[in-house]
C-alpha positions as CSV (number, residue, x, y, z in Angstrom):
1,M,6.9,38.5,8.0
2,A,7.6,37.0,11.5
3,T,6.2,40.1,13.2
4,D,2.9,40.0,11.4
5,R,2.5,36.3,11.4
6,F,-0.6,36.4,13.5
7,Q,-2.1,39.6,12.1
8,S,-5.6,38.9,10.8
9,A,-5.0,40.9,7.7
10,V,-2.3,38.5,6.5
11,F,-4.6,35.5,7.0
12,D,-7.4,37.3,5.3
13,A,-5.3,38.0,2.2
14,Y,-4.0,34.5,1.9
15,L,-7.3,32.8,2.6
16,D,-9.3,35.1,0.3
17,N,-6.8,34.4,-2.5
18,A,-6.9,30.6,-1.8
19,R,-10.7,30.7,-1.7
20,A,-10.9,32.5,-5.0
21,H,-8.6,30.0,-6.7
22,A,-10.6,27.1,-5.1
23,A,-13.9,28.5,-6.2
24,R,-12.6,28.9,-9.8
25,Y,-11.3,25.3,-9.8
26,L,-14.6,24.0,-8.6
27,R,-16.6,26.0,-11.1
28,R,-14.6,24.6,-14.0
29,L,-14.6,21.1,-12.7
30,P,-17.8,19.8,-14.4
31,D,-16.5,20.7,-17.9
32,R,-12.7,20.5,-17.6
33,H,-10.5,18.0,-19.2
34,V,-10.4,15.2,-16.6
35,G,-6.8,14.1,-17.0
36,A,-3.7,16.1,-16.3
37,R,-2.4,18.2,-19.2
38,A,1.2,18.6,-18.0
39,G,3.7,15.9,-17.2
40,R,6.7,15.8,-14.9
41,D,9.1,17.8,-17.0
42,E,6.7,20.7,-17.6
43,L,5.7,20.7,-13.9
44,L,9.4,20.6,-12.8
45,A,10.2,23.5,-15.1
46,A,7.4,25.6,-13.4
47,L,7.9,24.5,-9.8
48,H,11.5,23.5,-9.3
49,S,14.1,26.1,-8.2
50,S,16.8,26.4,-5.6
51,L,15.4,26.9,-2.2
52,P,15.2,30.7,-1.9
53,D,17.2,32.5,0.9
54,K,14.5,35.1,1.7
55,G,11.4,33.4,0.5
56,D,8.7,34.4,-1.9
57,E,5.7,36.5,-1.1
58,G,3.0,34.1,0.2
59,G,0.3,35.3,-2.3
60,D,2.6,34.5,-5.2
61,V,3.2,31.0,-3.8
62,I,-0.6,30.4,-3.7
63,D,-1.0,31.7,-7.2
64,L,1.8,29.4,-8.4
65,L,0.2,26.3,-6.8
66,A,-3.2,27.1,-8.2
67,T,-1.9,27.8,-11.7
68,Q,-0.1,24.5,-11.9
69,A,-3.0,22.6,-10.5
70,E,-5.0,23.6,-13.6
71,R,-2.3,21.8,-15.7
72,G,-0.9,19.1,-13.5
73,A,-3.8,17.9,-11.3
74,V,-6.0,15.0,-12.4
75,A,-9.6,16.1,-11.7
76,C,-10.2,13.2,-9.3
77,N,-13.2,15.0,-8.0
78,S,-14.7,15.4,-11.4
79,P,-18.2,13.8,-11.9
80,R,-16.6,11.9,-14.8
81,Y,-13.6,10.5,-13.0
82,F,-14.0,6.7,-12.9
83,G,-10.3,5.6,-12.6
84,F,-10.4,4.3,-9.0
85,V,-13.0,4.2,-6.3
86,I,-12.5,7.9,-5.5
87,G,-15.4,10.1,-4.2
88,G,-15.4,13.8,-5.0
89,A,-15.5,15.9,-1.8
90,Y,-19.1,16.7,-0.9
91,P,-19.5,20.5,-0.4
92,V,-20.1,20.4,3.4
93,A,-17.3,17.9,3.7
94,L,-14.8,20.2,2.0
95,A,-16.0,23.2,4.1
96,A,-15.6,21.2,7.3
97,D,-12.1,20.1,6.2
98,W,-11.2,23.8,5.8
99,L,-12.2,24.3,9.4
100,V,-10.1,21.3,10.4
101,S,-7.0,23.0,8.9
102,T,-8.0,26.3,10.5
103,W,-8.5,24.9,14.0
104,D,-5.1,23.0,13.6
105,Q,-6.0,20.5,16.3
106,N,-3.9,17.5,17.1
107,A,-6.6,14.9,17.5
108,G,-4.5,12.4,19.5
109,I,-6.0,13.0,23.0
110,Y,-9.0,14.6,24.6
111,A,-6.9,17.1,26.5
112,I,-5.6,18.7,23.3
113,S,-9.1,18.9,21.7
114,P,-12.3,18.1,23.6
115,L,-14.2,19.3,20.5
116,V,-12.6,16.8,18.1
117,S,-12.8,14.0,20.6
118,V,-16.6,14.4,21.0
119,L,-17.1,14.9,17.2
120,E,-15.3,11.7,16.4
121,E,-17.0,9.9,19.2
122,V,-20.4,10.8,17.8
123,A,-19.4,10.2,14.1
124,G,-18.2,6.7,15.1
125,Q,-21.6,6.0,16.8
126,W,-23.4,7.2,13.7
127,L,-21.4,4.9,11.4
128,L,-22.1,1.9,13.5
129,D,-25.8,2.8,13.4
130,L,-25.7,3.4,9.7
131,F,-24.0,0.1,9.0
132,D,-26.1,-1.7,11.6
133,L,-22.9,-3.1,13.3
134,P,-22.6,-3.9,17.0
135,R,-22.9,-0.6,18.8
136,E,-20.3,-1.5,21.4
137,S,-17.6,-1.7,18.8
138,G,-14.4,0.4,18.9
139,V,-14.0,2.9,16.1
140,G,-10.9,4.7,14.9
141,F,-10.4,7.2,12.1
142,V,-7.2,6.4,10.1
143,T,-5.7,7.5,6.8
144,G,-7.5,5.0,4.6
145,C,-8.4,1.3,4.3
146,Q,-4.7,0.3,4.3
147,M,-4.3,1.5,7.9
148,A,-7.9,0.4,8.7
149,N,-7.0,-3.2,7.7
150,F,-3.8,-2.9,9.7
151,T,-5.6,-1.7,12.8
152,C,-8.3,-4.4,12.7
153,L,-5.8,-7.1,12.0
154,A,-3.6,-5.9,14.9
155,A,-6.7,-6.2,17.2
156,A,-7.3,-9.7,15.7
157,R,-3.6,-10.7,16.3
158,H,-3.9,-9.6,19.9
159,H,-7.2,-11.4,20.4
160,V,-6.3,-14.8,19.0
161,L,-2.9,-14.9,20.6
162,R,-4.2,-13.8,24.0
163,R,-6.6,-16.7,23.9
164,V,-3.7,-19.1,23.8
165,G,-1.8,-17.2,26.5
166,W,0.6,-15.1,24.5
167,D,1.0,-11.3,24.9
168,V,2.1,-10.1,21.5
169,E,2.3,-6.5,22.5
170,A,4.9,-7.3,25.2
171,D,6.6,-10.4,23.8
172,G,6.4,-9.9,20.1
173,L,6.1,-12.7,17.6
174,Q,9.4,-14.5,18.3
175,G,8.5,-17.8,20.0
176,A,4.7,-17.1,19.7
177,P,2.3,-19.9,18.7
178,R,1.8,-20.3,15.0
179,L,-0.9,-17.9,13.8
180,H,-2.8,-18.8,10.6
181,V,-4.1,-16.2,8.2
182,V,-6.7,-17.3,5.7
183,A,-7.7,-15.0,2.8
184,S,-9.4,-15.2,-0.6
185,A,-7.4,-15.5,-3.8
186,E,-9.1,-12.1,-4.6
187,S,-8.3,-10.3,-1.4
188,H,-7.1,-6.7,-1.8
189,I,-3.4,-5.9,-1.8
190,T,-3.9,-3.8,1.4
191,I,-4.5,-7.1,3.3
192,D,-1.1,-8.4,2.3
193,V,0.6,-5.1,3.1
194,A,-1.1,-5.0,6.5
195,L,0.2,-8.6,7.2
196,R,3.7,-7.5,6.3
197,Y,3.5,-4.5,8.7
198,L,2.3,-6.8,11.4
199,G,5.1,-9.3,11.0
200,L,2.8,-12.0,9.8
201,G,4.1,-12.1,6.3
202,T,2.3,-13.2,3.1
203,R,4.1,-16.3,1.9
204,N,2.2,-18.6,4.3
205,V,-1.3,-17.1,3.9
206,H,-3.8,-19.8,3.2
207,R,-5.5,-18.8,0.0
208,V,-9.2,-19.7,-0.6
209,D,-10.5,-20.2,-4.2
210,S,-12.9,-17.6,-5.6
211,D,-15.7,-18.0,-8.1
212,A,-16.1,-16.3,-11.5
213,Q,-17.1,-13.0,-9.9
214,G,-14.3,-13.0,-7.4
215,R,-16.3,-14.2,-4.4
216,M,-14.7,-16.4,-1.8
217,R,-15.9,-20.0,-2.0
218,A,-17.3,-20.9,1.4
219,D,-17.1,-24.6,0.7
220,H,-13.3,-24.3,0.1
221,L,-12.9,-22.1,3.1
222,R,-14.4,-24.9,5.2
223,E,-11.9,-27.3,3.7
224,V,-9.0,-25.0,4.4
225,L,-10.0,-24.3,8.0
226,A,-10.5,-28.1,8.6
227,G,-6.8,-28.5,8.0
228,L,-5.7,-25.8,10.5
229,D,-5.1,-25.9,14.2
230,G,-4.4,-23.0,16.5
231,P,-5.0,-19.2,16.4
232,T,-6.6,-18.2,13.1
233,I,-7.7,-15.0,11.3
234,V,-10.0,-15.1,8.3
235,C,-10.1,-12.1,5.9
236,A,-13.2,-11.7,3.8
237,Q,-14.3,-9.0,1.4
238,A,-17.3,-6.8,0.8
239,G,-16.9,-5.3,-2.7
240,N,-14.3,-6.9,-5.0
241,V,-12.1,-4.1,-6.3
242,N,-12.7,-5.2,-9.9
243,T,-16.2,-6.6,-10.0
244,G,-17.8,-5.2,-6.9
245,A,-18.9,-8.7,-5.8
246,F,-19.4,-9.6,-2.2
247,D,-18.1,-12.7,-0.5
248,P,-20.9,-14.9,1.0
249,L,-20.5,-13.3,4.3
250,R,-23.1,-15.0,6.4
251,E,-21.9,-18.5,5.4
252,I,-18.3,-17.4,5.9
253,A,-19.1,-16.1,9.4
254,Q,-20.8,-19.3,10.3
255,V,-17.9,-21.4,9.1
256,T,-15.4,-19.1,10.9
257,R,-17.3,-19.2,14.2
258,E,-17.4,-23.0,14.1
259,R,-13.6,-23.0,14.0
260,G,-13.2,-20.3,16.7
261,A,-11.4,-18.0,14.2
262,W,-11.5,-14.2,14.0
263,L,-13.4,-12.9,10.9
264,H,-12.2,-9.5,9.4
265,V,-14.1,-7.9,6.5
266,D,-12.4,-5.5,4.1
267,G,-15.3,-3.3,3.1
268,A,-13.3,-0.4,1.6
269,F,-16.4,0.7,-0.5
270,G,-18.7,-2.3,-0.3
271,L,-19.6,-1.7,3.4
272,W,-21.5,1.3,2.3
273,A,-24.1,-1.0,0.7
274,R,-25.4,-1.5,4.2
275,A,-26.7,2.1,4.0
276,S,-29.0,1.2,1.1
277,A,-32.3,-0.7,1.5
278,S,-31.9,-2.1,-2.0
279,L,-28.3,-3.1,-1.7
280,R,-27.8,-4.2,1.9
281,A,-28.7,-7.9,1.1
282,F,-25.3,-8.2,-0.7
283,A,-23.7,-7.6,2.7
284,D,-26.0,-10.0,4.6
285,G,-24.2,-11.5,7.6
286,I,-21.4,-8.9,7.7
287,E,-22.6,-7.9,11.2
288,L,-21.4,-11.3,12.4
289,A,-17.8,-10.5,11.8
290,D,-15.3,-9.4,14.4
291,S,-13.8,-6.3,12.6
292,W,-14.5,-4.2,9.6
293,A,-12.5,-1.7,7.5
294,T,-13.8,1.0,5.2
295,D,-13.0,4.3,3.6
296,A,-15.0,7.5,4.1
297,H,-13.1,9.2,1.3
298,K,-14.7,6.7,-1.1
299,W,-18.5,6.6,-0.9
300,L,-19.1,9.2,1.9
301,N,-17.2,11.6,-0.4
302,V,-15.2,13.3,2.4
303,P,-11.7,14.7,1.4
304,Y,-8.6,12.5,1.6
305,D,-7.4,11.0,3.8
306,C,-10.1,9.2,5.9
307,G,-10.5,5.5,6.6
308,V,-12.4,3.8,9.4
309,A,-11.4,0.8,11.5
310,M,-14.2,-0.8,13.5
311,V,-13.7,-3.7,16.0
312,R,-16.5,-5.6,17.7
313,H,-14.2,-6.4,20.7
314,A,-13.4,-2.8,21.8
315,E,-11.0,-3.9,24.5
316,D,-8.9,-5.9,22.0
317,H,-8.9,-2.9,19.7
318,R,-7.8,-0.5,22.5
319,V,-5.0,-2.8,23.8
320,A,-3.6,-3.4,20.3
321,M,-3.4,0.4,19.6
322,T,-3.0,2.4,22.8
323,S,0.2,4.0,24.0
324,A,0.9,6.0,27.1
325,A,3.6,8.3,28.5
326,A,4.2,10.2,31.8
327,Y,4.0,13.6,30.1
328,L,0.7,12.9,28.4
329,I,-2.7,13.9,29.9
330,Q,-4.8,10.8,29.2
331,T,-8.3,10.4,30.3
332,K,-9.5,7.9,33.0
333,G,-13.1,8.7,32.5
334,P,-15.7,8.5,29.7
335,E,-13.8,11.0,27.5
336,R,-12.3,9.5,24.3
337,D,-8.6,9.6,23.6
338,A,-8.2,8.8,19.9
339,V,-4.7,7.4,20.4
340,D,-6.4,4.4,22.0
341,W,-8.0,3.4,18.6
342,V,-5.5,4.4,15.9
343,P,-1.8,3.8,15.1
344,E,-0.8,7.5,15.1
345,F,-0.7,10.0,18.0
346,S,-0.3,13.2,16.0
347,R,-3.0,13.3,13.3
348,R,-5.6,15.5,11.6
349,A,-9.1,15.6,13.0
350,R,-10.2,13.5,10.1
351,G,-13.4,12.5,11.7
352,V,-14.8,16.0,11.6
353,P,-15.7,16.0,7.9
354,V,-17.4,12.6,8.5
355,Y,-19.5,14.1,11.2
356,A,-20.4,17.1,9.0
357,T,-21.3,15.0,6.0
358,L,-23.4,12.4,7.9
359,R,-25.2,15.3,9.7
360,A,-25.9,17.1,6.4
361,L,-26.9,14.0,4.4
362,G,-28.7,12.0,7.0
363,R,-29.5,8.3,6.5
364,D,-31.6,9.0,3.4
365,G,-28.9,11.2,1.8
366,V,-26.2,8.5,2.2
367,Q,-28.6,5.9,0.7
368,D,-29.3,8.1,-2.2
369,L,-25.6,8.8,-2.9
370,V,-24.8,5.1,-2.9
371,E,-27.8,4.1,-5.0
372,R,-27.3,6.9,-7.6
373,S,-23.6,5.8,-8.2
374,C,-24.7,2.2,-8.8
375,A,-27.5,3.4,-11.2
376,R,-24.9,5.4,-13.2
377,A,-22.6,2.3,-13.3
378,R,-25.5,0.2,-14.7
379,Q,-26.4,3.0,-17.2
380,M,-22.8,3.0,-18.6
381,A,-22.7,-0.8,-18.7
382,D,-26.0,-0.9,-20.6
383,V,-24.8,1.6,-23.2
384,L,-21.5,-0.1,-23.7
385,R,-22.9,-3.6,-23.7
386,A,-25.3,-2.7,-26.6
387,A,-22.4,-1.9,-28.9
388,E,-21.0,-4.5,-31.2
389,G,-17.6,-5.7,-30.2
390,V,-17.9,-4.6,-26.6
391,R,-18.3,-7.1,-23.7
392,I,-19.1,-6.5,-20.0
393,L,-17.1,-9.0,-18.0
394,N,-18.8,-8.8,-14.6
395,D,-22.2,-8.8,-13.1
396,V,-22.8,-5.1,-12.4
397,V,-24.1,-5.5,-8.9
398,L,-22.6,-2.3,-7.4
399,N,-20.5,0.5,-8.8
400,Q,-17.9,-1.4,-10.8
401,V,-17.9,-2.2,-14.5
402,L,-15.3,-4.3,-16.4
403,V,-15.3,-3.7,-20.1
404,R,-13.4,-5.5,-22.9
405,F,-13.2,-4.4,-26.5
406,G,-13.0,-7.0,-29.2
407,D,-11.1,-10.0,-27.9
408,D,-7.8,-8.3,-27.7
409,D,-5.8,-7.0,-24.8
410,E,-3.9,-4.6,-27.1
411,L,-7.1,-3.0,-28.4
412,T,-8.6,-2.7,-24.9
413,R,-5.4,-1.0,-23.6
414,A,-5.5,1.3,-26.7
415,V,-9.1,2.3,-25.9
416,I,-8.2,3.1,-22.3
417,E,-5.3,5.3,-23.4
418,G,-7.4,7.0,-26.0
419,V,-10.1,7.8,-23.5
420,Q,-7.6,9.2,-21.1
421,R,-6.2,11.5,-23.8
422,D,-9.7,12.5,-24.9
423,G,-10.3,13.9,-21.5
424,T,-14.1,13.6,-21.4
425,C,-13.7,11.1,-18.6
426,W,-10.8,9.3,-16.9
427,L,-10.6,5.6,-16.2
428,G,-8.0,2.9,-15.9
429,G,-7.4,-0.7,-16.8
430,T,-6.9,-4.0,-15.0
431,T,-6.4,-7.7,-15.7
432,W,-9.4,-9.9,-14.8
433,Q,-9.0,-13.6,-14.9
434,G,-6.2,-13.3,-17.5
435,L,-8.0,-10.8,-19.7
436,G,-7.2,-7.1,-20.1
437,A,-10.1,-4.9,-19.2
438,M,-11.2,-1.3,-18.8
439,R,-12.3,-0.7,-15.2
440,I,-15.0,1.9,-14.5
441,S,-15.6,2.9,-10.8
442,V,-18.5,5.3,-10.1
443,S,-18.5,6.8,-6.6
444,N,-18.9,10.6,-6.9
445,W,-22.0,12.3,-5.5
446,A,-22.1,14.7,-8.5
447,T,-22.1,12.1,-11.3
448,S,-25.3,12.7,-13.3
449,E,-27.1,10.7,-16.0
450,D,-25.7,13.2,-18.5
451,D,-22.1,12.6,-17.2
452,A,-22.6,8.9,-17.6
453,A,-24.0,9.3,-21.1
454,R,-21.2,11.6,-22.2
455,S,-18.6,9.3,-20.8
456,A,-20.1,6.2,-22.4
457,A,-20.3,8.0,-25.7
458,A,-16.7,9.1,-25.5
459,I,-15.6,5.6,-24.8
460,L,-17.4,4.3,-27.8
461,R,-16.2,7.1,-30.0
462,V,-12.6,6.2,-29.2
463,F,-13.3,2.5,-29.7
464,H,-14.9,3.0,-33.1
465,S,-12.1,5.3,-34.3
466,L,-9.5,2.7,-33.4
467,R,-11.4,-0.1,-35.0
468,A,-11.9,1.9,-38.2
469,A,-8.2,2.8,-38.3
470,A,-7.1,-0.9,-37.9
């Protein structure tokens, strides 16, 4: 095999085989059982063996993987997958991602790949324009919102400590001035994890009360900030993970600026509301923040993994992230080295599918994708709300729907499990203000009115069968 490793016929055979399997998987996707049909034991029986001495034929390996995907993969890219905020890969995004693997570029520095450097530079500019954020902001393409929040908060940590004369990159946090972090009681877990990674911890985070929809209370934020002195970072949210609600960002920004604090906004999916004329009011004032985190593998529907970190103060962003070594060829000119804006050096060219999708959809296409998802969420909520014994717990302002069946956590969990077994759609559960709830997230470009109707009908069918059997 080593002698013909680079023979085109070998590539052709493997790629043709993989393409045939991929095409078959995509053709079946609209009608397939959404959940996995095989569990760990079955999959281990098919996939586990001693590591072979000589290796299997490559085509057989591709066949094995594709066959087990039919049984063991959850169809996360199905138009009826509502379990988490997961977008199904848009066709041009998937095709571009295949090119990324084919090119096999390390996107760390310009010298390795001028093509990727320029594509990511343009994609970043387009995102700032789409979201109407300060055009001078730094942009980095990371694995997802976890690392986007980490990157933005690293820039925030650098900025607020530099202002009091402390170089955290050189001197670390031992002996540093006390840094205060303020976050909503409803902030996403990725904020806490980022704070752990950054050495700031979670025990001393100042928590701000939220309202019935999970929005940070700006009046309580003002009270909390009034009791703090010194470097401060405030973390707000655009799109609550359960309700889809937005913090009152303009008021929060004003309060934060009065105190000289840094404002970071976690907009994993909610930031995409800025692309919609009818939804952008929910994110009013977000442009006043100092940093923003979002996911492209959510509402832009590019393949995993792709998050975006954006920082108004580009120099703070660069200093917090950059690394250098004598053996590297790093630019001194206008060319862009991605390593200046993200935690990793070696990384996929994950900005390429973003470029391809934005270019193919355009501003109008992104707006339509976001608005259609929200319309399908409202459609499902309306159908479910009309049924006796079903309650919608949230104001459906975006793409999130919380549903409770009867007044019983056990029944609600049973409906969720029954729907997962049924396979018409797939969704999960959560606990909202002490109540068990079904959580529906709509963010796939392919979800149609018929998909929403079929899914709502399946949910009610399971609910009614369980109630009849009680």
